[in-house]
PAZAPA-4460 file (N, C-alpha, C; in steps of 0.05 Angstrom, whole numbers, plus 32768, in hexadecimal, padded with zeros to 4 digits):
% residues 286
    n_x    n_y    n_z   ca_x   ca_y   ca_z    c_x    c_y    c_z   seq   type   mol
   7EB9   8055   8256   7EB4   8041   8241   7E9F   804B   822D     1      M     A
   7E8A   8059   8239   7E75   8064   8228   7E80   8077   8214     2      T     A
   7E92   8089   821D   7E9E   809C   820B   7EAE   808F   81F5     3      G     A
   7EBA   8078   81FA   7EC9   8069   81E6   7EB6   805F   81D0     4      W     A
   7E9F   8055   81D8   7E8C   804A   81C5   7E80   8060   81B4     5      F     A
   7E7C   8077   81C0   7E6D   808D   81B2   7E7F   80A5   81AC     6      F     A
   7E99   80A0   81A9   7EAB   80B6   81A1   7EA1   80C3   8187     7      A     A
   7E9A   80DD   8187   7E8D   80EA   8170   7E9D   80E8   8157     8      P     A
   7E8F   80E5   8141   7E9B   80E5   8126   7E8A   80F8   8114     9      V     A
   7E97   8105   8101   7E89   8117   80F0   7E74   8109   80DF    10      A     A
   7E5D   8116   80DC   7E48   810A   80CC   7E50   8108   80AE    11      L     A
   7E63   8119   80A6   7E6C   8118   808A   7E79   80FD   8084    12      G     A
   7E86   80F0   8097   7E91   80D6   8092   7E7C   80C1   808D    13      R     A
   7E66   80C3   809D   7E50   80B0   8099   7E44   80B3   807D    14      I     A
   7E41   80CC   8074   7E36   80D1   8059   7E47   80C4   8043    15      A     A
   7E62   80C7   8045   7E74   80BB   8032   7E73   809D   8033    16      I     A
   7E74   8093   804C   7E74   8076   8050   7E5A   806A   8045    17      V     A
   7E44   8077   8049   7E2B   806D   803F   7E2C   806A   8020    18      R     A
   7E36   807F   8013   7E37   807E   7FF6   7E48   8067   7FED    19      T     A
   7E5F   8063   7FF9   7E71   804D   7FF2   7E64   8032   7FF7    20      I     A
   7E59   802F   8010   7E4E   8015   8018   7E36   800D   8007    21      A     A
   7E25   8020   8001   7E0D   8019   7FF2   7E13   8015   7FD4    22      Y     A
   7E25   8024   7FC9   7E2C   8020   7FAC   7E3C   8007   7FA9    23      L     A
   7E48   7FFD   7FBF   7E57   7FE4   7FBD   7E44   7FCC   7FB8    24      F     A
   7E2B   7FCF   7FC1   7E18   7FB8   7FBF   7E16   7FAE   7FA2    25      V     A
   7E0E   7FBF   7F8F   7E0C   7FB4   7F73   7E27   7FAA   7F68    26      P     A
   7E3D   7FB7   7F70   7E57   7FAD   7F68   7E5C   7F91   7F72    27      V     A
   7E54   7F8C   7F8B   7E58   7F72   7F97   7E46   7F5D   7F8A    28      D     A
   7E2C   7F65   7F86   7E19   7F52   7F7B   7E20   7F49   7F5F    29      V     A
   7E28   7F5C   7F4E   7E2C   7F55   7F32   7E49   7F50   7F2A    30      F     A
   7E5C   7F5A   7F39   7E78   7F57   7F31   7E89   7F46   7F44    31      L     A
   7E85   7F49   7F5E   7E97   7F3B   7F71   7E8D   7F20   7F77    32      I     A
   7E73   7F1D   7F7D   7E67   7F03   7F84   7E4F   7EFD   7F72    33      T     A
   7E53   7EFC   7F58   7E3D   7EF6   7F46   7E33   7ED9   7F49    34      P     A
   7E43   7EC8   7F56   7E3A   7EAC   7F5A   7E23   7EAB   7F6E    35      W     A
   7E1F   7EBF   7F7E   7E08   7EBF   7F90   7DEE   7EC1   7F80    36      A     A
   7DED   7ED1   7F6B   7DD6   7ED3   7F5A   7DD1   7EB9   7F4B    37      L     A
   7DE8   7EAB   7F45   7DE5   7E92   7F36   7DD6   7E7C   7F46    38      A     A
   7DD3   7E81   7F61   7DC5   7E6E   7F71   7DA7   7E6C   7F6A    39      H     A
   7D9E   7E7F   7F5A   7D82   7E7E   7F52   7D7C   7E65   7F41    40      R     A
   7D90   7E5A   7F35   7D8D   7E42   7F24   7D96   7E29   7F32    41      N     A
   7D9D   7E2B   7F4B   7DA7   7E13   7F5A   7D8F   7E05   7F67    42      V     A
   7D8D   7DEA   7F64   7D77   7DDC   7F71   7D75   7DE2   7F8F    43      P     A
   7D5D   7DE6   7F99   7D5A   7DEC   7FB5   7D63   7DD5   7FC7    44      V     A
   7D66   7DBD   7FBD   7D6F   7DA7   7FCD   7D8C   7DAB   7FD6    45      E     A
   7D9B   7DBC   7FC8   7DB7   7DC1   7FD0   7DBA   7DD7   7FE4    46      L     A
   7DA4   7DE4   7FEB   7DA4   7DFA   7FFE   7DA8   7DEF   801A    47      Y     A
   7DBD   7DFA   8027   7DC4   7DF2   8043   7DC3   7E0B   8054    48      Q     A
   7DAB   7E13   805E   7DA8   7E2D   806B   7DBA   7E31   8083    49      P     A
   7DC5   7E49   8085   7DD5   7E50   809D   7DC3   7E50   80B5    50      L     A
   7DCF   7E50   80CC   7DBF   7E4F   80E5   7DAB   7E66   80E7    51      R     A
   7DB4   7E7E   80DF   7DA1   7E95   80E1   7D89   7E91   80CF    52      I     A
   7D8D   7E84   80B8   7D77   7E7F   80A6   7D64   7E6A   80B2    53      A     A
   7D6F   7E57   80C1   7D5E   7E43   80CE   7D4E   7E50   80E5    54      R     A
   7D5C   7E61   80F4   7D4E   7E6E   810A   7D37   7E80   8101    55      L     A
   7D3B   7E8E   80EA   7D27   7EA0   80E0   7D13   7E91   80CE    56      L     A
   7D18   7E77   80CA   7D06   7E67   80B8   7D03   7E73   809D    57      A     A
   7D19   7E7C   8091   7D18   7E88   8077   7D13   7E73   8062    58      L     A
   7D04   7E7A   804D   7CFE   7E66   8038   7D17   7E60   8027    59      P     A
   7D17   7E49   801A   7D2D   7E41   8008   7D2D   7E55   7FF0    60      A     A
   7D45   7E5C   7FE7   7D47   7E70   7FD2   7D40   7E64   7FB6    61      P     A
   7D28   7E68   7FAE   7D20   7E60   7F93   7D29   7E75   7F7F    62      T     A
   7D25   7E6F   7F65   7D2D   7E82   7F50   7D1F   7E9D   7F55    63      H     A
   7D06   7E9D   7F5B   7CF7   7EB6   7F5F   7D01   7EC6   7F77    64      T     A
   7D06   7EB8   7F8D   7D10   7EC5   7FA5   7D2B   7ED2   7FA0    65      I     A
   7D3E   7EC3   7F94   7D59   7ECE   7F90   7D58   7EE6   7F7D    66      V     A
   7D4A   7EE5   7F67   7D49   7EFB   7F54   7D3B   7F13   7F61    67      V     A
   7D25   7F0E   7F70   7D17   7F24   7F7D   7D28   7F31   7F93    68      G     A
   7D35   7F21   7FA2   7D47   7F2B   7FB7   7D5D   7F3C   7FAB    69      L     A
   7D69   7F32   7F96   7D7F   7F41   7F89   7D76   7F5C   7F7F    70      C     A
   7D5F   7F5C   7F71   7D54   7F75   7F66   7D4E   7F89   7F7C    71      A     A
   7D41   7F80   7F92   7D39   7F92   7FA8   7D52   7F9D   7FB5    72      A     A
   7D66   7F8C   7FB9   7D7F   7F95   7FC6   7D8D   7FAA   7FB6    73      L     A
   7D90   7FA6   7F9C   7D9F   7FB9   7F8C   7D90   7FD4   7F8A    74      V     A
   7D76   7FD3   7F86   7D66   7FEB   7F84   7D67   7FFB   7F9E    75      V     A
   7D64   7FEE   7FB5   7D65   7FFB   7FCE   7D80   8007   7FD4    76      C     A
   7D95   7FF8   7FCD   7DB0   8002   7FD1   7DB6   801B   7FC1    77      A     A
   7DAF   801B   7FA8   7DB4   8033   7F97   7DA4   804A   7FA1    78      V     A
   7D8B   8045   7FAA   7D7B   805B   7FB5   7D87   8065   7FCF    79      A     A
   7D91   8053   7FE0   7D9D   805B   7FFA   7DB6   806C   7FF6    80      A     A
   7DC5   8066   7FE0   7DDE   8075   7FDA   7DD9   8092   7FD5    81      A     A
   7DC0   809A   7FCF   7DBA   80B6   7FCB   7DB8   80C6   7FE5    82      T     A
   7DB6   80B7   7FFB   7DB4   80C4   8015   7D98   80CA   801F    83      G     A
   7D85   80C4   800E   7D69   80C8   8015   7D5E   80B2   8028    84      R     A
   7D4C   80BA   8039   7D40   80A7   804C   7D54   8093   8057    85      A     A
   7D69   809D   8065   7D7F   808C   806D   7D78   8075   8080    86      P     A
   7D64   807A   8091   7D5C   8066   80A4   7D4C   804F   8096    87      R     A
   7D39   8057   8086   7D28   8043   8079   7D37   8034   8064    88      V     A
   7D44   8042   8051   7D52   8034   803C   7D6B   8026   8047    89      L     A
   7D78   8031   805A   7D8F   8024   8066   7D88   800A   8074    90      G     A
   7D72   800A   8082   7D68   7FF2   808F   7D61   7FDC   807B    91      T     A
   7D54   7FE5   8065   7D4C   7FD2   8050   7D65   7FC5   8044    92      L     A
   7D7A   7FD5   803E   7D92   7FCB   8033   7DA0   7FB7   8046    93      V     A
   7DA1   7FBE   8060   7DAD   7FAC   8073   7D9F   7F91   8074    94      A     A
   7D85   7F91   8075   7D75   7F79   8077   7D78   7F68   805D    95      V     A
   7D75   7F76   8046   7D76   7F68   802D   7D92   7F5D   8027    96      L     A
   7DA7   7F6B   802F   7DC2   7F61   802A   7DC7   7F49   803C    97      Y     A
   7DBD   7F4A   8055   7DC0   7F32   8067   7DB2   7F1A   805A    98      L     A
   7D9A   7F1E   8050   7D8C   7F08   8042   7D9C   7EFF   802A    99      A     A
   7DA8   7F11   801C   7DB7   7F0A   8004   7DD0   7EF9   800C   100      W     A
   7DDC   7F00   8022   7DF3   7EF1   802B   7DEB   7ED5   8035   101      M     A
   7DD3   7ED3   8040   7DC9   7EB8   8048   7DC6   7EA7   8030   102      I     A
   7DBB   7EB2   801A   7DB8   7EA3   8001   7DD4   7E9C   7FF6   103      V     A
   7DE6   7EAF   7FF7   7E01   7EAA   7FEC   7E10   7E95   7FFB   104      A     A
   7E0E   7E95   8015   7E20   7E85   8026   7E13   7E6B   8030   105      M     A
   7DFC   7E64   8026   7DEE   7E4B   802F   7DF2   7E33   801D   106      S     A
   7E09   7E33   800F   7E0F   7E1D   7FFD   7E2B   7E12   8002   107      Y     A
   7E34   7E14   801C   7E4D   7E07   8023   7E64   7E1A   8025   108      G     A
   7E61   7E34   8020   7E77   7E47   8020   7E6F   7E60   802F   109      K     A
   7E7E   7E67   8044   7E78   7E7E   8054   7E91   7E90   8055   110      V     A
   7E8F   7EA8   804B   7EA5   7EBB   804A   7EA5   7ECC   8063   111      D     A
   7EBD   7ECF   806F   7EBF   7EDF   8087   7EC3   7EFD   8082   112      H     A
   7EC6   7F05   8068   7ECC   7F21   8062   7EB2   7F32   8062   113      D     A
   7E9B   7F26   8069   7E82   7F35   8068   7E7A   7F40   8083   114      R     A
   7E87   7F38   8098   7E7E   7F3F   80B3   7E7E   7F5D   80B8   115      V     A
   7E95   7F6A   80B3   7E96   7F86   80B7   7E83   7F96   80A6   116      G     A
   7E80   7F8D   808D   7E6E   7F9B   807A   7E51   7F98   8083   117      Y     A
   7E49   7F80   808C   7E2E   7F7C   8096   7E28   7F8E   80AE   118      L     A
   7E3B   7F90   80C0   7E38   7FA1   80D8   7E36   7FBE   80CF   119      V     A
   7E46   7FC6   80BC   7E45   7FE2   80B2   7E2A   7FE8   80A6   120      L     A
   7E1F   7FD6   8096   7E04   7FDB   808B   7DEF   7FDC   80A1   121      L     A
   7DF3   7FCC   80B6   7DDF   7FCC   80CC   7DDF   7FE5   80DC   122      A     A
   7DF6   7FF2   80E0   7DF8   8009   80F1   7DF4   8024   80E3   123      V     A
   7DF9   8024   80C9   7DF6   803E   80BA   7DDA   804B   80BD   124      L     A
   7DC4   803B   80BC   7DAA   8048   80BF   7DA5   8055   80DA   125      P     A
   7DB5   804D   80EF   7DB0   8058   8109   7DB9   8075   810C   126      T     A
   7DC9   807E   80F9   7DD5   8099   80FC   7DC1   80AE   80F4   127      V     A
   7DB1   80A9   80E0   7D9E   80BD   80D6   7DAA   80CD   80C0   128      G     A
   7D9F   80E5   80BA   7DA8   80F5   80A3   7DC6   80FD   80A7   129      P     A
   7DD4   80FE   8090   7DF0   8106   8090   7DF6   8110   8074   130      A     A
   7E05   8127   8072   7E0B   8132   8059   7E2A   8133   8055   131      R     A
   7E32   8131   803C   7E4E   8133   8035   7E58   814F   803E   132      W     A
   7E70   814E   804A   7E7C   8167   8053   7E73   8171   806E   133      G     A
   7E5F   8164   807B   7E55   816C   8095   7E69   8164   80AA   134      D     A
   7E75   8178   80B7   7E89   8173   80CC   7E7D   8172   80E8   135      R     A
   7E62   8171   80EA   7E55   816F   8104   7E5B   8155   8111   136      T     A
   7E65   8155   8129   7E6B   813D   8138   7E52   8130   8143   137      L     A
   7E51   8116   8141   7E3A   8107   814A   7E42   80EE   8159   138      S     A
   7E36   80EA   8170   7E3B   80D1   817F   7E2F   80B9   8171   139      E     A
   7E18   80BD   8164   7E0C   80A7   8155   7E1F   809D   813F   140      R     A
   7E2B   80B1   8131   7E3F   80AA   811C   7E57   809C   8129   141      A     A
   7E5F   80A6   8140   7E76   8099   814E   7E70   807C   8155   142      G     A
   7E58   8077   815F   7E51   805C   8166   7E51   804A   814E   143      W     A
   7E46   8054   8137   7E45   8044   811F   7E61   803C   8115   144      A     A
   7E73   8050   8116   7E8E   804B   810E   7E9C   8037   8121   145      I     A
   7E97   803B   813B   7EA4   8029   814F   7E9A   800C   814C   146      K     A
   7E80   8009   8147   7E75   7FEE   8143   7E81   7FE1   812B   147      A     A
   7E85   7FF1   8116   7E92   7FE6   80FD   7EAF   7FDE   8103   148      T     A
   7EBC   7FEF   8112   7ED8   7FE9   8119   7EDB   7FCF   8129   149      A     A
   7EC8   7FCB   813C   7EC9   7FB2   814B   7EC5   7F9A   8139   150      I     A
   7EB2   7F9C   8126   7EAD   7F86   8114   7EC6   7F81   8102   151      A     A
   7ED3   7F96   80F9   7EEC   7F93   80E9   7F01   7F85   80F9   152      V     A
   7F05   7F8D   8112   7F19   7F81   8123   7F12   7F64   8129   153      V     A
   7EF9   7F5E   812E   7EF1   7F42   8133   7EF7   7F31   811A   154      C     A
   7EF4   7F3C   8102   7EFA   7F2D   80EA   7F17   7F24   80EA   155      T     A
   7F29   7F36   80F1   7F45   7F2E   80F2   7F4B   7F1B   810A   156      Y     A
   7F42   7F23   8121   7F49   7F13   8139   7F3E   7EF7   8138   157      F     A
   7F25   7EF5   8130   7F18   7EDA   812F   7F23   7ECA   8117   158      L     A
   7F2F   7ED7   8103   7F3C   7EC8   80EE   7F54   7EBA   80F8   159      A     A
   7F63   7EC6   810B   7F79   7EB9   8117   7F70   7EA1   8128   160      A     A
   7F5A   7EA5   8137   7F4F   7E8F   8147   7F47   7E78   8135   161      W     A
   7F3A   7E7E   811F   7F31   7E69   810C   7F49   7E59   8101   162      A     A
   7F5F   7E67   80FC   7F77   7E5A   80F1   7F81   7E45   8105   163      K     A
   7F81   7E4C   811F   7F8A   7E39   8133   7F75   7E23   8138   164      F     A
   7F5C   7E2B   8135   7F46   7E18   813A   7F47   7E01   8125   165      R     A
   7F4A   7E08   810C   7F49   7DF4   80F7   7F64   7DEA   80EE   166      F     A
   7F79   7DFB   80F1   7F94   7DF2   80E9   7FA7   7DEC   80FF   167      G     A
   7F9F   7DF4   8117   7FB1   7DEF   812E   7FCA   7E00   812C   168      G     A
   7FDD   7DFA   813D   7FF7   7E09   813D   8006   7E04   8124   169      I     A
   8000   7DEE   8116   800D   7DE8   80FC   8007   7DFD   80E7   170      D     A
   7FF2   7E0D   80EB   7FEC   7E22   80D7   8003   7E35   80D5   171      W     A
   8010   7E39   80EC   8027   7E4C   80EC   803F   7E42   80DE   172      L     A
   8045   7E28   80E1   805E   7E1D   80D7   805A   7E0C   80BE   173      T     A
   8041   7E09   80B5   803C   7DF8   809E   8040   7E07   8083   174      G     A
   8034   7DFC   806F   8038   7E06   8054   801F   7E14   8049   175      A     A
   8010   7E21   805C   7FF7   7E2E   8054   7FFB   7E43   803E   176      T     A
   800D   7E55   8042   8011   7E6A   802E   801F   7E5F   8015   177      Y     A
   8030   7E4B   8019   803D   7E3E   8002   8028   7E32   7FEF   178      T     A
   8015   7E24   7FFA   7FFF   7E18   7FEA   7FEF   7E2E   7FDD   179      K     A
   7FEA   7E44   7FEB   7FDA   7E5A   7FDF   7FE9   7E66   7FC8   180      A     A
   8003   7E6A   7FCA   8012   7E76   7FB4   8014   7E63   7F9D   181      V     A
   8018   7E49   7FA2   8019   7E36   7F8C   7FFE   7E34   7F7D   182      L     A
   7FE8   7E39   7F8B   7FCE   7E37   7F7F   7FC4   7E51   7F73   183      R     A
   7FCB   7E68   7F80   7FC0   7E81   7F77   7FD5   7E96   7F72   184      R     A
   7FEE   7E8F   7F72   8004   7EA2   7F71   8004   7EB3   7F58   185      G     A
   8011   7ECA   7F59   8014   7EDC   7F43   8032   7EE2   7F40   186      T     A
   8039   7EF3   7F2D   8055   7EFA   7F29   8060   7F09   7F41   187      I     A
   804E   7F13   7F52   8057   7F22   7F69   805D   7F0F   7F81   188      F     A
   8054   7EF6   7F7F   8057   7EE4   7F96   8065   7ECA   7F8F   189      S     A
   8066   7EC2   7F76   8071   7EA8   7F6F   808D   7EA4   7F7A   190      D     A
   809D   7EBA   7F7A   80B9   7EB8   7F83   80BB   7EB0   7FA1   191      W     A
   80A6   7EB5   7FB1   80A9   7EB1   7FCE   80AC   7E94   7FD5   192      T     A
   80A2   7E81   7FC4   80A4   7E65   7FCB   80C1   7E5B   7FC9   193      V     A
   80D2   7E6B   7FBD   80EE   7E63   7FBA   8100   7E6F   7FCF   194      H     A
   80F5   7E7E   7FE2   8104   7E8A   7FF8   80FE   7E7A   8011   195      V     A
   8111   7E6B   801C   810C   7E5B   8033   8100   7E6A   804B   196      P     A
   80EB   7E60   8057   80DF   7E6A   806F   80D1   7E85   806C   197      Y     A
   80D2   7E91   8055   80C5   7EAB   8052   80A7   7EAA   8056   198      L     A
   809A   7E96   804A   807D   7E95   804D   8075   7E8B   8069   199      L     A
   8086   7E7C   8076   8080   7E74   8092   8081   7E8D   80A3   200      V     A
   8095   7E9E   809F   8097   7EB7   80AE   807E   7EC9   80A8   201      L     A
   8075   7EC8   808F   805D   7ED8   8088   8045   7ECD   8097   202      A     A
   8043   7EB3   809C   802D   7EA8   80AB   802E   7EB1   80C8   203      Q     A
   8046   7EB2   80D4   8049   7EBC   80EF   8041   7EDA   80F0   204      F     A
   8049   7EE9   80DB   8042   7F05   80DB   8025   7F0A   80D8   205      G     A
   8017   7EF9   80C8   7FFA   7EFC   80C5   7FEC   7EF7   80E0   206      T     A
   7FF3   7EE2   80EE   7FE7   7EDC   8107   7FED   7EF2   811B   207      I     A
   8005   7EFD   811B   800C   7F12   812E   7FFB   7F2A   812A   208      A     A
   7FF8   7F33   8111   7FE8   7F4C   810E   7FCA   7F47   8112   209      F     A
   7FC0   7F2F   810C   7FA4   7F29   8111   7F9E   7F28   812F   210      E     A
   7FB0   7F1D   813F   7FAC   7F1C   815B   7FB0   7F38   8168   211      L     A
   7FBF   7F49   815B   7FC3   7F64   8165   7FAE   7F78   815B   212      A     A
   7F9C   7F6F   814A   7F88   7F81   813D   7F77   7F91   8151   213      S     A
   7F71   7F87   816A   7F61   7F97   817C   7F6E   7FB2   8183   214      P     A
   7F88   7FB4   817F   7F95   7FCE   8184   7F88   7FE4   8173   215      V     A
   7F7E   7FDD   815B   7F72   7FF0   8149   7F5B   8000   8157   216      L     A
   7F4D   7FF3   8169   7F36   7FFF   8177   7F3E   8015   8189   217      L     A
   7F57   8016   8191   7F60   802A   81A5   7F73   803F   819A   218      F     A
   7F78   803E   8180   7F88   8052   8173   7F76   806A   816D   219      L     A
   7F82   8082   816D   7F74   809A   8167   7F82   80AA   8151   220      R     A
   7F72   80BB   8144   7F7E   80CE   8131   7F8E   80C1   811B   221      G     A
   7FA5   80CE   8116   7FB6   80C5   8100   7FC0   80A8   8104   222      R     A
   7FC4   80A0   811D   7FCE   8084   8122   7FBA   806F   8119   223      W     A
   7FA0   8075   811D   7F8C   8062   8113   7F8C   8063   80F4   224      Q     A
   7F8F   807A   80E9   7F90   807C   80CC   7FA7   806D   80C0   225      T     A
   7FBF   806F   80CD   7FD6   8060   80C4   7FD1   8042   80C5   226      Y     A
   7FC4   803A   80DB   7FBF   801D   80DF   7FAB   8013   80C9   227      A     A
   7F97   8023   80C3   7F84   801B   80AF   7F91   8019   8093   228      V     A
   7FA2   802D   808D   7FB1   802D   8074   7FC4   8015   8072   229      L     A
   7FCF   800D   8089   7FE0   7FF5   808A   7FD0   7FDD   8082   230      F     A
   7FB7   7FDB   808D   7FA6   7FC4   8086   7F9E   7FC4   8069   231      L     A
   7F99   7FDC   805E   7F93   7FDD   8041   7FAC   7FD4   8031   232      F     A
   7FC4   7FDB   803A   7FDC   7FD2   802D   7FDF   7FB4   802F   233      G     A
   7FD9   7FA9   8046   7FDA   7F8C   8049   7FC8   7F7E   8035   234      F     A
   7FAF   7F87   8033   7F9C   7F7B   8021   7FA4   7F7F   8003   235      H     A
   7FB0   7F96   7FFD   7FBA   7F9A   7FE2   7FD1   7F86   7FDC   236      A     A
   7FE2   7F81   7FEF   7FF7   7F6E   7FEC   7FEC   7F51   7FE7   237      M     A
   7FD8   7F4A   7FF7   7FCB   7F30   7FF3   7FBE   7F2D   7FD8   238      V     A
   7FB2   7F43   7FCF   7FA5   7F42   7FB5   7FBA   7F40   7F9F   239      Y     A
   7FCF   7F4E   7FA1   7FE4   7F4D   7F8D   7FF1   7F32   7F8C   240      A     A
   7FF4   7F25   7FA3   8001   7F0B   7FA4   7FEF   7EF3   7F9F   241      G     A
   7FD6   7EF5   7FA7   7FC4   7EDE   7FA6   7FA9   7EE4   7F98   242      L     A
   7FA5   7EFC   7F8F   7F8C   7F05   7F82   7F74   7EFF   7F94   243      T     A
   7F78   7F02   7FAE   7F62   7EFF   7FC2   7F5D   7F1B   7FCE   244      I     A
   7F45   7F24   7FCD   7F3E   7F3E   7FD9   7F25   7F3B   7FE9   245      A     A
   7F24   7F48   8000   7F0D   7F48   8012   7EFE   7F63   800E   246      F     A
   7EF1   7F66   7FF7   7EE5   7F80   7FF0   7ED1   7F8A   8004   247      W     A
   7EBE   7F7B   800D   7EAB   7F86   8021   7EB9   7F8F   803B   248      P     A
   7ECD   7F7F   8043   7EDC   7F86   805B   7EEB   7FA1   8057   249      H     A
   7EF5   7FA5   803F   7F03   7FBE   803A   7EF0   7FD6   803B   250      L     A
   7ED7   7FD2   8032   7EC4   7FE8   8034   7EBF   7FEF   8051   251      V     A
   7EBC   7FDB   8062   7EB8   7FE0   807F   7ED1   7FED   808B   252      A     A
   7EE8   7FE4   8082   7F01   7FEF   808C   7F04   800D   8085   253      L     A
   7EFA   8014   806E   7EFC   8030   8065   7EED   8043   8077   254      A     A
   7ED9   8038   8085   7EC9   8049   8097   7ED9   8054   80AE   255      A     A
   7EF0   8047   80B4   7F01   8050   80CA   7F14   8067   80C2   256      L     A
   7F14   806E   80A8   7F25   8084   809E   7F17   809E   80A2   257      L     A
   7F26   80B5   80A6   7F19   80CF   80A9   7F0F   80DA   808E   258      P     A
   7EFC   80CC   8082   7EF3   80D4   8067   7EE5   80EF   8067   259      L     A
   7EDC   80F9   807E   7ECF   8113   807F   7EE2   8129   8077   260      E     A
   7EFC   8124   8078   7F0F   8139   8071   7F15   813B   8054   261      R     A
   7F0C   8127   8045   7F12   8126   8028   7F08   813E   8019   262      T     A
   7EF0   8146   801D   7EE4   815B   800E   7EF2   8176   8013   263      R     A
   7EF8   817D   802C   7F06   8196   8032   7F22   8195   8028   264      S     A
   7F2F   817D   8029   7F4A   817B   8020   7F4C   8180   8002   265      W     A
   7F39   8175   7FF2   7F38   8179   7FD6   7F32   8196   7FCF   266      L     A
   7F1F   81A2   7FDE   7F18   81BE   7FD9   7F2F   81D1   7FDE   267      A     A
   7F3E   81CC   7FF3   7F55   81DD   7FFA   7F6B   81DA   7FE5   268      D     A
   7F6F   81C2   7FDB   7F84   81BF   7FC7   7F7C   81CC   7FAC   269      R     A
   7F62   81CB   7FA5   7F59   81D8   7F8D   7F5C   81F7   7F90   270      R     A
   7F55   8201   7FA8   7F58   821D   7FAD   7F75   8227   7FAA   271      S     A
   7F87   8218   7FB6   7FA3   821F   7FB4   7FAD   821D   7F98   272      L     A
   7FA4   8209   7F89   7FAD   8206   7F6D   7FA3   821D   7F5C   273      S     A
   7F8A   8226   7F60   7F7F   823C   7F50   7F8F   8256   7F55   274      R     A
   7F98   825A   7F6E   7FA7   8272   7F75   7FC4   8270   7F6B   275      R     A
   7FCC   8258   7F64   7FE8   8254   7F5B   7FFB   8251   7F72   276      G     A
   7FF1   824E   7F8A   8002   824B   7FA1   800C   822E   7FA3   277      D     A
   8024   8229   7FAD   802D   820E   7FB1   801B   8200   7FC6   278      P     A
   8016   81E7   7FC1   8005   81D7   7FD4   8017   81C9   7FE8   279      V     A
   8017   81D3   8001   8028   81C6   8015   801F   81AA   801C   280      P     A
   8032   8199   8025   802B   817D   802B   8014   817B   803F   281      P     A
   8012   818D   8051   7FFE   818B   8066   7FE5   819C   8061   282      G     A
   7FE0   81A3   8048   7FC9   81B4   8042   7FB0   81A7   804A   283      A     A
   7F9E   81B7   8057   7F84   81AE   805F   7F84   8199   8074   284      A     A
   7F9B   8196   8081   7F9C   8183   8097   7F8D   818E   80AF   285      R     A
   7F7B   817D   80BA   7F6C   8186   80D1   7F71   8174   80E9   286      T     A
***
């Protein structure tokens, strides 16, 4: 079991994941969830702190606290994306982003797509230095990726449990997806409400794959890659049909891909192209 938790992963993957994860912070703050920053102007009387905020006795988010927290988070994230001082800057980003999520989610709305990303930010500093293209295998890197994978799987599996907890068995046979399409549908999904039982079958399919998500933890090599790409495809389909995307979750999900191979794959293709040789489909496959 210890070997499963610490199965080595190339440090190059951690370096790429860090860049993506830390640069995502300003994108999230200013483009994806700008309403969190808008809480600086919300009366503190409307603040309903999450349990973790109550346990830590965190102060109510005043205008000064929200603006200061936002500025510190963005600056630290951009600095961390350079790869310098990975433990110190990474820890600061993890703590500040958690505080930012407490501010964002303490007004009656809690998003479940942040779990994997929060865990990813928490474990990245534990790996230490990592450079792009470094194929050195590391158990610390393996543990960080495995912890992120567990959080990603829990997001799916517990989503199924939540559906039954709040919607009961009727979630499967009701009009959940029909209501979603009628409210948020696009040209890619509007037609589905006219096909009998199609959306009900989609509800059964969603529950089935969410309950089966723990399988992802035990797949290896290309099979895990195929499974992760399937999940990306699922989220792309949801976004096309309902304009709903779990962006932080997708960043965490990307950590499960063999990103460390990207650099060598691109280099080999450029080399073959310069020589004028045909690029075989399996070029640079390792």
